[in-house]
C-alpha positions in Angstrom: 213.2 -10.6 -133.8 215.4 -12.0 -130.9 216.2 -10.7 -127.6 219.8 -10.2 -129.0 218.2 -8.1 -131.9 216.5 -5.9 -129.8 219.3 -5.2 -127.7 221.4 -4.4 -130.9 218.5 -2.0 -132.0 218.9 -0.1 -128.7 222.7 0.1 -129.4 222.5 1.3 -133.1 219.7 3.8 -132.2 221.7 5.1 -129.3 224.8 5.4 -131.5 223.3 7.3 -134.3 222.4 9.9 -131.3 225.5 9.7 -130.1 227.1 10.6 -133.7 225.0 13.8 -133.5 225.4 14.9 -129.7 228.7 13.2 -128.6 227.6 13.2 -124.9 230.4 11.9 -123.0 228.0 9.6 -120.8 226.0 8.1 -123.5 229.7 7.2 -124.8 230.7 5.4 -122.0 227.8 3.5 -121.7 227.9 2.6 -125.8 231.8 1.3 -125.3 230.5 -0.9 -122.3 227.3 -2.2 -124.2 228.4 -2.8 -127.7 227.0 -6.1 -128.9 229.8 -6.1 -132.1 233.1 -6.2 -130.4 233.1 -10.1 -129.9 231.8 -12.7 -132.4 229.0 -14.0 -129.7 225.5 -12.7 -128.5 227.1 -10.9 -125.4 228.6 -6.8 -125.2 231.6 -5.6 -124.5 231.1 -5.7 -120.8 229.0 -9.0 -120.8 227.2 -7.8 -117.7 225.1 -5.2 -120.1 223.8 -8.3 -122.0 223.2 -10.3 -119.1 220.9 -7.6 -117.7 219.1 -7.0 -120.4 218.3 -10.5 -121.2 216.9 -10.6 -117.4 214.7 -7.6 -118.1 213.6 -9.3 -121.0 212.9 -12.5 -119.3 208.9 -13.1 -119.5 208.2 -10.3 -122.1 207.2 -10.6 -125.7 208.7 -8.7 -128.3 205.7 -7.9 -130.4 204.7 -5.8 -133.3 206.6 -2.6 -132.0 209.5 -4.7 -132.3 210.6 -3.6 -128.3 210.2 -0.1 -128.7 207.9 -0.1 -124.9 210.7 -2.5 -123.5 213.6 -0.3 -124.8 212.8 2.8 -123.5 211.6 1.0 -120.3 215.1 -0.4 -120.2 216.9 2.6 -120.6 214.4 4.3 -117.8 216.0 1.1 -115.7 219.7 1.4 -115.6 220.7 3.8 -112.7 224.1 3.7 -113.1 223.6 5.7 -116.3 220.5 7.6 -115.7 218.5 9.4 -118.3 219.3 7.2 -121.1 215.9 7.4 -122.3 216.1 10.9 -123.3 218.4 9.9 -126.4 215.4 8.0 -128.0 213.0 11.0 -127.5 213.6 11.4 -131.5 212.0 7.9 -132.1 208.5 6.9 -131.9 206.9 3.6 -132.7 207.2 4.0 -136.8 210.6 5.1 -137.0 211.5 2.4 -134.5 209.8 -0.3 -136.5 211.3 1.3 -139.7 214.7 0.6 -138.3 214.0 -3.1 -137.0 212.9 -4.0 -140.6 216.3 -2.2 -141.7 218.6 -4.2 -139.3 216.4 -7.5 -140.0 216.8 -7.0 -143.6 220.4 -6.4 -143.0 221.1 -9.6 -141.0 219.3 -11.6 -143.7 221.6 -10.6 -146.0 219.4 -8.1 -147.9 221.5 -5.4 -147.8 219.7 -3.2 -150.6 217.0 -2.8 -148.2 219.1 -0.8 -145.8 
């Protein structure tokens, strides 16, 4: 899993939560974070992905597929406080399952999604 894949996974997890709660603050963040707007490894507002890459500098994505990093990243965002609460329904097992689904999709194995 690459840093950009982890960024996308965070976006997808948060977007799934937004679909359920329609929280305005979360929606604002997601519109700025959107990694699928451009045909490049960046976010809708390029600052978010650049800051995420800085956050990830020196960190390895281990067997938890960045679950702890995702939580810590969301805790570090002061402009949109308490975003981490939107990951509260995820535990490490469900996060890893989501990571496998994303990676299978990216490999073209859409039947696994």
